[in-house]
C-alpha positions as CSV (number, residue, x, y, z in Angstrom):
1,M,167.9,168.2,122.0
2,S,171.2,170.1,121.7
3,N,174.3,169.3,123.6
4,A,174.1,172.6,125.6
5,H,170.4,171.8,126.5
6,R,171.4,168.3,127.6
7,A,174.3,169.6,129.7
8,S,172.1,172.3,131.3
9,S,169.5,169.7,132.1
10,F,172.1,167.3,133.6
11,G,173.7,170.2,135.6
12,Y,170.3,171.2,137.0
13,G,169.6,167.5,137.8
14,V,172.8,167.6,139.9
15,L,171.5,170.7,141.8
16,L,168.2,168.9,142.4
17,L,170.1,166.3,144.5
18,F,170.5,169.0,147.1
19,Y,166.8,169.2,147.7
20,P,165.0,166.7,150.0
21,R,163.9,163.5,148.4
22,E,160.2,164.2,148.9
23,L,160.4,167.5,147.2
24,R,162.5,166.1,144.3
25,D,160.1,163.1,143.8
26,R,157.1,165.4,143.6
27,Y,158.4,168.5,141.7
28,S,161.7,167.7,140.0
29,G,160.2,167.4,136.5
30,E,158.4,170.8,136.8
31,M,161.5,172.4,138.4
32,R,163.7,171.2,135.6
33,R,161.2,172.4,133.0
34,V,161.0,175.9,134.6
35,F,164.8,176.2,134.8
36,L,165.3,175.3,131.2
37,E,162.6,177.8,130.2
38,Q,164.3,180.5,132.3
39,L,167.7,179.6,130.8
40,R,166.3,179.8,127.2
41,D,164.6,183.1,127.9
42,E,167.7,184.6,129.5
43,W,169.9,183.4,126.6
44,K,167.5,185.0,124.1
45,R,167.4,188.2,126.0
46,S,171.1,188.6,127.1
47,G,173.2,185.8,125.6
48,T,175.9,184.3,127.7
49,A,175.4,186.9,130.5
50,G,171.8,186.0,130.7
51,A,172.4,182.3,130.8
52,A,175.0,182.8,133.6
53,R,172.4,184.8,135.5
54,A,169.9,182.0,135.2
55,V,172.5,179.4,136.5
56,F,173.4,181.7,139.3
57,K,169.8,182.0,140.3
58,A,169.4,178.2,140.4
59,I,172.5,177.9,142.6
60,W,171.3,180.7,144.9
61,E,167.9,178.9,145.2
62,V,169.7,175.8,146.4
63,I,171.4,177.9,149.0
64,I,168.3,179.7,150.3
65,V,165.7,176.9,149.8
66,A,167.3,173.5,149.6
67,A,169.9,173.9,152.4
68,P,167.4,175.0,155.1
69,L,165.0,172.2,154.0
70,Q,167.8,169.7,154.4
71,M,168.6,170.9,157.9
72,R,165.4,169.2,159.1
73,N,167.0,165.8,158.2
74,P,168.9,164.3,161.2
75,S,171.3,162.6,158.9
76,I,172.3,165.8,157.3
77,I,172.7,167.5,160.7
78,A,174.9,164.7,161.9
79,A,177.1,164.8,158.8
80,A,177.4,168.6,159.0
81,L,178.4,168.5,162.7
82,S,180.9,165.7,161.9
83,F,182.4,167.7,159.1
84,V,182.8,170.8,161.2
85,T,184.2,168.9,164.2
86,S,186.7,167.0,162.2
87,S,187.8,170.2,160.3
88,I,188.5,171.9,163.6
89,L,190.5,168.9,164.9
90,V,192.6,168.7,161.6
91,L,193.3,172.5,161.7
92,T,194.2,172.3,165.4
93,F,196.5,169.4,164.7
94,F,198.3,171.1,161.8
95,R,198.7,174.3,163.7
96,A,200.2,172.4,166.6
97,V,202.8,170.5,164.5
98,S,203.7,173.2,162.1
99,P,206.7,175.5,162.8
100,H,205.7,179.1,163.7
101,C,206.8,181.7,161.2
102,G,209.3,184.2,162.4
103,K,210.4,182.3,165.6
């Protein structure tokens, strides 16, 4: 297995972490195999641009498939709400303590 192949497989494995555990446990091997086949085919067809396209599609799939599936998990919902709330509080704090431009 080449270094590029190993790195691609590792990178896709990281993306798989965004999917729910049940889906990963059942389909991760097949998903990884399909991704590597698509990557290889795109590389043969279009070189670097094709490989980049395959990676972009994998990332896009995480956004449109994995993220909505994760929103069924109460822990993920709580973490997302906590992040949004704390971000609003931090931004509000910094706005309140920073000098206003032009005044």
